[in-house]
C-alpha positions as CSV (number, residue, x, y, z in Angstrom):
1,M,0.0,0.0,0.0
2,F,1.2,3.5,-0.7
3,V,1.2,5.9,2.2
4,R,-1.1,8.9,1.5
5,S,0.5,12.3,2.0
6,G,-2.4,13.6,4.0
7,L,-3.5,15.8,1.1
8,G,-6.7,13.8,0.6
9,P,-8.2,12.3,-2.5
10,R,-8.7,14.9,-5.2
11,I,-9.1,15.1,-9.0
12,V,-6.0,16.6,-10.7
13,S,-5.8,16.8,-14.5
14,G,-8.7,14.3,-14.8
15,L,-7.0,11.6,-12.6
16,T,-8.0,10.5,-9.1
17,L,-5.4,9.3,-6.6
18,A,-7.0,5.9,-6.6
19,T,-6.6,5.7,-10.4
20,L,-3.0,6.6,-10.1
21,N,-2.3,4.0,-7.5
22,V,-4.0,1.3,-9.5
23,R,-2.0,2.4,-12.6
24,L,1.2,2.3,-10.6
25,E,0.5,-1.2,-9.3
26,K,-0.1,-2.4,-12.9
27,V,3.4,-1.4,-14.0
28,A,5.0,-3.9,-11.7
29,R,5.7,-1.2,-9.1
30,E,8.4,0.3,-11.3
31,I,8.5,4.1,-11.7
32,D,10.5,6.6,-13.7
33,L,11.8,8.7,-10.9
34,H,12.2,8.5,-7.1
35,I,13.2,11.6,-5.1
36,T,14.1,10.2,-1.7
37,G,14.8,11.2,1.8
38,G,14.0,14.9,1.8
39,I,11.9,17.3,3.8
40,V,8.8,17.6,1.6
41,L,7.1,21.0,1.5
42,P,4.0,20.4,-0.8
43,M,2.8,24.0,-0.6
44,V,-0.9,22.9,-0.6
45,D,-1.1,24.3,2.9
46,D,1.5,26.7,4.3
47,D,2.2,24.8,7.5
48,E,2.4,21.2,6.1
49,W,5.8,19.6,5.8
50,F,7.2,16.2,6.6
51,R,10.1,13.9,5.8
52,G,9.3,11.7,2.9
53,D,9.7,10.7,-0.8
54,L,8.3,11.8,-4.1
55,L,7.4,9.1,-6.7
56,V,7.1,10.2,-10.4
57,D,6.0,8.2,-13.4
58,S,5.1,9.3,-17.0
59,G,5.9,12.9,-16.1
60,R,3.5,13.1,-13.2
61,I,3.6,12.8,-9.4
62,V,2.0,9.4,-8.5
63,E,2.7,9.6,-4.7
64,V,3.8,12.1,-2.1
65,A,4.8,9.6,0.6
66,R,5.4,10.3,4.3
67,G,8.4,8.5,5.6
68,A,10.2,5.8,3.7
69,T,8.7,4.4,0.5
70,P,7.3,0.9,1.0
71,P,9.5,-2.0,-0.2
72,G,9.1,-3.3,-3.6
73,I,9.2,0.0,-5.4
74,T,11.9,0.3,-8.0
75,A,12.8,3.4,-10.1
76,R,14.7,3.9,-13.3
77,R,16.4,6.9,-11.7
78,T,16.8,8.0,-8.1
79,L,17.6,11.5,-6.9
80,D,18.9,11.9,-3.3
81,A,17.2,14.6,-1.3
82,G,18.8,13.9,2.0
83,E,19.5,17.1,4.0
84,A,17.4,19.0,1.5
85,V,13.9,20.4,1.0
86,V,11.7,19.1,-1.8
87,L,9.2,21.6,-3.0
88,P,7.3,22.6,-6.2
89,G,9.4,24.1,-8.9
90,F,9.5,27.9,-8.6
91,V,7.3,30.0,-10.9
92,Q,8.5,33.5,-12.1
93,C,5.8,35.6,-13.7
94,H,8.1,38.2,-15.3
95,V,11.5,37.7,-16.9
96,H,13.3,38.8,-20.1
97,V,15.7,35.9,-21.0
98,V,16.5,37.6,-24.3
99,Q,18.1,40.5,-22.4
100,S,20.6,38.3,-20.7
101,L,23.6,39.2,-22.8
102,L,23.4,42.8,-21.6
103,R,24.1,41.8,-18.0
104,H,26.4,44.3,-16.2
105,Q,26.2,46.7,-19.1
106,A,23.3,49.0,-18.1
107,D,24.0,50.0,-14.5
108,G,23.2,53.3,-12.9
109,L,20.2,54.3,-15.0
110,E,16.5,55.0,-14.3
111,L,13.9,53.3,-16.3
112,L,13.3,55.5,-19.3
113,P,17.0,56.3,-20.0
114,W,17.8,52.7,-19.3
115,L,15.4,51.7,-22.1
116,R,16.5,54.4,-24.6
117,D,20.2,54.3,-24.0
118,A,20.9,50.6,-23.3
119,V,18.1,48.1,-23.7
120,W,16.6,49.2,-27.0
121,P,19.9,49.7,-28.8
122,Y,20.9,46.2,-27.5
123,E,17.7,44.6,-28.7
124,A,18.0,46.4,-32.1
125,A,21.5,44.9,-32.4
126,L,20.5,41.3,-31.7
127,D,20.4,38.9,-34.6
128,G,19.0,35.4,-34.5
129,D,22.2,33.9,-33.0
130,G,22.2,36.6,-30.3
131,V,18.6,35.9,-29.4
132,E,19.4,32.2,-29.1
133,A,22.5,32.7,-27.0
134,A,20.7,35.2,-24.7
135,A,17.9,32.7,-24.2
136,E,20.3,29.9,-23.5
137,L,22.0,32.0,-20.8
138,G,18.8,33.2,-19.2
139,I,17.1,29.8,-19.2
140,A,20.2,28.0,-18.0
141,E,20.4,30.4,-15.1
142,L,16.7,30.0,-14.3
143,L,16.8,26.2,-14.3
144,C,20.0,26.0,-12.2
145,G,18.4,28.4,-9.8
146,G,15.3,26.2,-9.3
147,T,12.8,28.1,-11.5
148,T,10.9,25.5,-13.6
149,T,8.3,27.9,-15.1
150,A,8.6,31.5,-16.3
151,L,6.4,34.0,-18.0
152,D,8.9,35.6,-20.5
153,F,9.0,38.7,-22.6
154,G,10.9,38.5,-25.9
155,T,12.1,41.1,-28.3
156,C,10.5,42.1,-31.6
157,R,12.3,39.6,-33.8
158,Y,13.6,36.1,-34.0
159,H,11.4,34.8,-31.2
160,D,11.3,31.3,-32.7
161,R,14.9,31.0,-31.5
162,A,13.9,31.6,-27.9
163,F,11.2,28.9,-28.0
164,E,13.6,26.5,-29.6
165,V,16.0,27.0,-26.7
166,A,13.2,26.5,-24.2
167,E,12.2,23.3,-25.9
168,R,15.8,22.0,-25.9
169,L,16.8,23.0,-22.4
170,G,13.6,21.7,-20.8
171,I,12.0,24.7,-19.0
172,R,8.3,25.3,-18.9
173,L,8.0,28.6,-20.7
174,V,5.0,31.0,-21.4
175,S,6.4,33.6,-23.7
176,G,5.7,36.0,-26.5
177,K,7.4,38.5,-28.9
178,T,7.4,42.1,-27.9
179,H,5.1,44.5,-29.7
180,M,6.3,48.1,-30.3
181,D,5.0,50.5,-33.0
182,T,5.7,54.0,-31.5
183,G,7.7,55.7,-28.8
184,E,10.4,58.3,-28.2
185,G,13.9,57.0,-28.8
186,V,12.8,53.6,-30.2
187,P,15.4,52.5,-32.8
188,A,14.1,52.0,-36.3
189,G,15.0,48.3,-36.1
190,L,12.4,47.8,-33.3
191,L,9.6,50.0,-34.7
192,E,7.0,47.7,-36.2
193,D,4.1,48.0,-38.6
194,T,1.0,47.5,-36.4
195,D,-0.7,44.9,-38.5
196,R,2.5,43.0,-39.2
197,S,3.4,42.9,-35.5
198,L,0.0,41.3,-34.7
199,A,0.3,38.9,-37.6
200,D,3.8,37.8,-36.5
201,A,2.5,37.1,-33.0
202,A,-0.4,35.1,-34.3
203,A,1.9,32.9,-36.4
204,L,4.3,32.4,-33.4
205,G,1.5,31.5,-31.1
206,D,-0.1,29.1,-33.5
207,R,3.2,27.3,-33.9
208,W,4.4,27.2,-30.3
209,H,1.3,27.3,-28.0
210,G,1.1,23.8,-26.6
211,A,4.4,22.6,-28.1
212,A,6.7,20.2,-26.2
213,A,3.8,18.2,-24.8
214,G,2.2,21.4,-23.5
215,R,5.4,22.7,-21.8
216,L,5.5,25.8,-24.1
217,R,2.7,28.3,-24.2
218,Y,2.2,31.7,-25.8
219,A,1.4,35.0,-24.1
220,V,0.9,38.2,-26.1
221,A,3.3,40.9,-25.0
222,P,2.9,44.6,-25.8
223,R,5.9,46.3,-24.1
224,F,4.1,49.2,-22.4
225,T,1.8,52.1,-23.1
226,L,4.6,54.5,-24.2
227,S,5.8,52.2,-27.0
228,C,2.4,50.9,-28.3
229,S,-0.3,52.8,-30.1
230,R,-3.9,52.4,-28.8
231,E,-4.6,50.3,-32.0
232,L,-1.7,47.9,-31.2
233,L,-2.7,47.5,-27.5
234,A,-6.3,46.8,-28.4
235,G,-5.2,44.5,-31.2
236,C,-3.0,42.5,-28.7
237,A,-6.0,42.1,-26.4
238,E,-8.2,41.0,-29.2
239,L,-5.6,38.5,-30.5
240,A,-5.0,36.9,-27.1
241,R,-8.6,36.4,-26.3
242,S,-9.4,35.1,-29.8
243,R,-6.9,32.3,-29.2
244,G,-7.2,31.8,-25.4
245,W,-3.7,33.1,-24.7
246,L,-2.4,35.1,-21.8
247,L,-1.6,38.8,-22.0
248,Q,1.4,40.5,-20.3
249,S,2.8,44.0,-20.2
250,H,4.6,46.5,-17.9
251,A,2.7,49.1,-15.9
252,N,3.2,51.8,-13.3
253,E,6.9,51.1,-12.8
254,N,8.4,54.6,-12.7
255,L,7.1,58.1,-11.8
256,D,8.3,59.6,-15.0
257,E,6.6,56.8,-17.0
258,V,3.3,57.4,-15.1
259,A,3.5,61.1,-15.7
260,A,4.2,60.7,-19.4
261,I,1.3,58.3,-19.9
262,R,-1.1,60.7,-18.2
263,A,0.1,63.5,-20.4
264,A,-0.3,61.3,-23.5
265,T,-3.7,59.7,-22.6
266,G,-5.4,62.1,-20.2
267,S,-5.9,59.3,-17.6
268,S,-4.0,57.1,-15.3
269,N,-2.1,54.2,-16.9
270,L,-4.3,51.4,-15.5
271,E,-7.5,53.2,-16.5
272,Y,-6.2,53.5,-20.0
273,L,-5.1,49.9,-20.1
274,Y,-8.6,48.9,-18.9
275,R,-10.2,50.8,-21.7
276,V,-8.1,49.1,-24.4
277,G,-8.7,45.6,-22.9
278,L,-5.4,45.1,-21.1
279,T,-6.7,44.1,-17.7
280,G,-8.5,41.0,-16.5
281,P,-7.9,37.5,-15.1
282,D,-5.8,36.6,-18.2
283,V,-3.4,39.6,-17.7
284,V,-0.2,39.8,-15.8
285,L,1.3,43.3,-15.4
286,A,4.8,43.6,-14.2
287,H,5.7,46.1,-11.4
288,G,2.7,48.1,-10.2
289,V,5.0,50.3,-8.1
290,H,3.1,53.6,-8.4
291,V,-0.6,52.6,-8.3
292,E,-3.3,55.1,-7.4
293,P,-6.1,54.1,-5.0
294,Q,-8.7,53.9,-7.8
295,E,-6.3,51.7,-9.8
296,V,-6.0,49.3,-6.9
297,V,-9.8,48.9,-7.0
298,L,-9.7,48.4,-10.7
299,L,-7.0,45.7,-10.4
300,A,-9.0,43.8,-7.8
301,A,-12.3,44.1,-9.6
302,S,-10.8,42.9,-12.9
303,R,-8.7,40.2,-11.2
304,T,-5.5,41.4,-12.9
305,T,-2.3,40.0,-11.5
306,I,0.6,42.2,-10.6
307,C,4.1,40.7,-10.8
308,H,6.3,42.1,-8.0
309,C,10.0,42.6,-9.2
310,P,11.7,44.1,-6.2
311,G,15.2,43.6,-7.3
312,A,14.7,45.5,-10.6
313,N,12.6,48.2,-9.0
314,L,15.4,48.9,-6.5
315,K,18.2,48.9,-9.0
316,L,16.4,51.3,-11.4
317,G,15.3,53.5,-8.5
318,S,11.7,53.0,-9.4
319,G,10.4,52.4,-5.8
320,I,8.7,49.7,-3.8
321,A,5.3,48.3,-4.8
322,D,2.8,48.2,-1.9
323,V,2.4,44.4,-2.0
324,P,0.7,44.0,1.4
325,G,-1.7,46.7,0.4
326,L,-2.4,45.1,-2.9
327,Q,-3.0,41.7,-1.3
328,R,-5.3,43.1,1.3
329,A,-7.4,44.7,-1.5
330,G,-7.7,41.3,-3.2
331,V,-5.1,41.7,-5.9
332,R,-3.1,38.6,-6.8
333,V,0.7,39.3,-6.6
334,A,3.3,37.0,-8.0
335,L,7.1,37.3,-8.2
336,G,9.7,37.8,-11.0
337,A,13.3,38.8,-11.5
338,D,12.7,40.9,-14.6
339,G,15.8,41.0,-16.8
340,A,19.6,40.7,-16.2
341,P,20.4,44.3,-17.2
342,C,18.1,45.7,-14.5
343,N,18.7,43.1,-11.8
344,N,22.0,41.3,-12.8
345,R,20.5,38.0,-11.6
346,L,17.4,35.9,-12.4
347,S,17.3,34.4,-8.9
348,I,13.9,33.7,-7.3
349,F,15.7,33.5,-4.0
350,H,16.8,37.2,-4.3
351,E,13.3,38.2,-5.1
352,M,11.8,36.2,-2.2
353,G,14.3,37.6,0.3
354,L,13.5,41.2,-0.8
355,A,9.8,40.6,-0.9
356,A,9.9,39.2,2.7
357,T,11.8,42.1,4.1
358,L,11.3,45.3,2.2
359,H,7.7,45.7,3.2
360,S,8.6,45.7,6.9
361,L,9.6,49.4,6.5
362,R,6.0,50.4,5.8
363,H,3.8,47.7,7.2
364,G,5.8,46.1,10.1
365,A,8.0,43.1,10.6
366,S,5.1,40.6,10.4
367,S,3.6,41.9,7.1
368,M,5.1,39.4,4.7
369,P,5.7,36.0,6.4
370,A,8.0,33.5,4.7
371,E,5.1,31.1,4.0
372,R,3.2,33.8,2.1
373,V,6.2,34.8,0.0
374,L,7.0,31.1,-0.8
375,A,3.3,30.7,-2.0
376,M,3.8,33.7,-4.3
377,A,6.8,32.0,-5.9
378,T,4.9,28.7,-6.3
379,R,1.2,28.2,-6.3
380,E,0.2,31.9,-6.7
381,G,2.5,32.2,-9.7
382,A,1.0,29.0,-11.2
383,A,-2.5,30.4,-10.7
384,A,-1.5,33.7,-12.3
385,L,-0.5,31.7,-15.4
386,H,-3.6,29.6,-15.3
387,L,-1.4,26.5,-14.7
388,D,-2.4,25.7,-11.1
389,H,-4.2,22.6,-12.3
390,E,-0.8,21.4,-13.5
391,I,1.9,22.9,-11.3
392,G,2.6,25.0,-8.2
393,T,2.0,22.3,-5.5
394,L,3.2,18.7,-5.0
395,E,0.1,16.6,-5.4
396,P,-0.6,13.2,-7.0
397,G,-1.7,13.7,-10.6
398,K,0.1,17.0,-11.1
399,A,3.1,17.5,-13.5
400,A,6.3,16.6,-11.7
401,D,7.9,20.1,-11.6
402,V,10.2,19.8,-8.5
403,T,13.1,21.8,-7.0
404,V,15.3,20.3,-4.4
405,V,17.2,22.8,-2.2
406,D,20.2,21.7,-0.2
407,L,20.1,22.6,3.5
408,R,23.8,22.1,4.3
409,G,24.8,25.7,3.6
410,W,25.9,27.8,6.6
411,S,23.1,30.3,6.2
412,L,20.6,27.4,6.4
413,Q,21.9,26.0,9.7
414,P,20.9,24.8,12.2
415,D,17.1,24.4,11.9
416,G,13.7,26.2,11.4
417,H,10.5,26.1,9.4
418,P,11.5,25.0,5.9
419,A,9.7,28.1,4.4
420,A,11.8,30.4,6.5
421,R,15.0,28.6,5.7
422,I,14.3,28.8,1.9
423,V,13.1,32.4,1.8
424,H,15.5,34.0,4.3
425,G,18.6,31.7,4.1
426,A,18.8,30.0,0.7
427,T,20.4,31.2,-2.5
428,A,20.3,29.9,-6.1
429,G,23.6,28.1,-5.4
430,D,21.8,25.9,-2.9
431,V,19.7,24.3,-5.6
432,R,20.7,20.6,-5.9
433,H,18.2,19.0,-8.3
434,V,15.5,20.4,-10.7
435,V,12.9,18.3,-12.4
436,V,10.5,19.6,-15.1
437,G,7.6,17.4,-16.3
438,G,9.3,14.4,-14.7
439,Q,12.6,15.0,-16.5
440,P,15.7,15.8,-14.4
441,V,17.2,18.9,-16.0
442,V,19.6,19.8,-13.2
443,V,21.3,17.0,-11.1
444,D,23.8,17.7,-8.4
445,R,23.9,21.4,-9.5
446,Q,24.8,20.4,-13.1
447,L,22.7,21.3,-16.1
448,E,21.8,18.0,-17.8
449,T,20.3,19.4,-21.0
450,A,23.3,21.2,-22.4
451,D,27.1,21.1,-22.4
452,S,27.9,24.0,-20.1
453,T,31.4,24.6,-21.5
454,E,30.1,24.9,-25.1
455,L,27.2,27.0,-23.9
456,R,29.5,29.5,-22.2
457,Q,31.6,29.8,-25.4
458,R,28.5,30.5,-27.6
459,I,27.3,33.1,-25.1
460,R,30.6,34.9,-25.1
461,H,30.8,34.9,-28.9
462,A,27.3,36.1,-29.2
463,W,27.9,39.0,-26.8
464,E,31.0,40.1,-28.6
465,A,29.2,40.1,-32.0
466,T,26.2,42.0,-30.5
467,S,28.4,44.5,-28.7
468,A,30.3,45.2,-31.9
469,R,27.0,45.9,-33.8
470,M,25.9,48.2,-30.9
471,G,29.1,50.1,-31.2
472,R,28.8,50.6,-34.9
473,A,25.2,51.8,-34.5
474,R,26.2,54.5,-32.0
């Protein structure tokens, strides 16, 4: 008999726990993957954790077992989780993997100069090989840091190459090309014809949404109000809803941005986005730093998700989003690292640590408990991406997206609630194993889906070529 995890019988992805147990018994008690001996933090309930094993077969969790697995179970592969926490793979709801080659090259700037003087010239200089290498760098960093799912923002061109990398390296990626058809300081190479921009996105989404056995999905991605015409924003909303895809954009990040949008539109940014269709339960808006009271009401009423990116908001001097206030108002808030040029790392641990401490300044030391922050980085992120039926918790029947965090580091000693140890003590370097859809992609801190030496060489060559094109364009 399998030991139930205490999570209770439930239906997940059309399968009941009883059905899964019968199926497992029929395959002679042999499974694909056994993650053994860890402290299991299922994230179904914040306070539930226990020592146990995870059994995985055909890409899905078939048992979350308390204590030792019963005898007679054999696995084609075993991952040791001794002295480690086993938890759902982390979900980041705002990243730019295509910006990864610009890391350490755009420091000391606020948002609008950062875009005009660094990011847009860089994106205009990218060719297909550059997009591919940047995606390889960003996705490798995400996976090795325990992030198994990301909502990603591309650039305007060559976005097929980013999806190809995601397919090859094994991450669960929801992504889309960037839309831009106007804006002060936008390079000619990024300014798009409105209809062509929408047509390109439709073709990309039709090709990639649901690819890699559902691991890849499409999300329509207008950059932000200042670089998109009203026609383009409305077209993006119409396209996404006609296909059942998510929408993502940036909003209310910087005071100068907010003021420029009011001057251009005659209203607050979120009221304008509401009028063009860019709010709703299918929308994730990054940042939400400077949100007026009536905009908070709009976010809650429309069930729009805000993705909190504290690392990037601090580096660019944008401010601190009022996450506790948003949550009290009923707004879902997820976490994301944004991009390497405005954060310098894509670490969910960095974002969790900031989210758990920054808000003490305004709301008090108990305002963001570790359990809540960890939920934002797992099940809340999954729900924001409409993937909570598949990922975000460790439950029988769900896709086996799993991160194993080593507890032997000095900052994780000697003991404590696993959530507190992860949020306040762990770093990306403590990630031991990562599994996506039942496939180990990081084992003993080593990326399994690419040759790291060759990958670093391609990344270096791509940056040198991109940097040279940027220099010639200036």
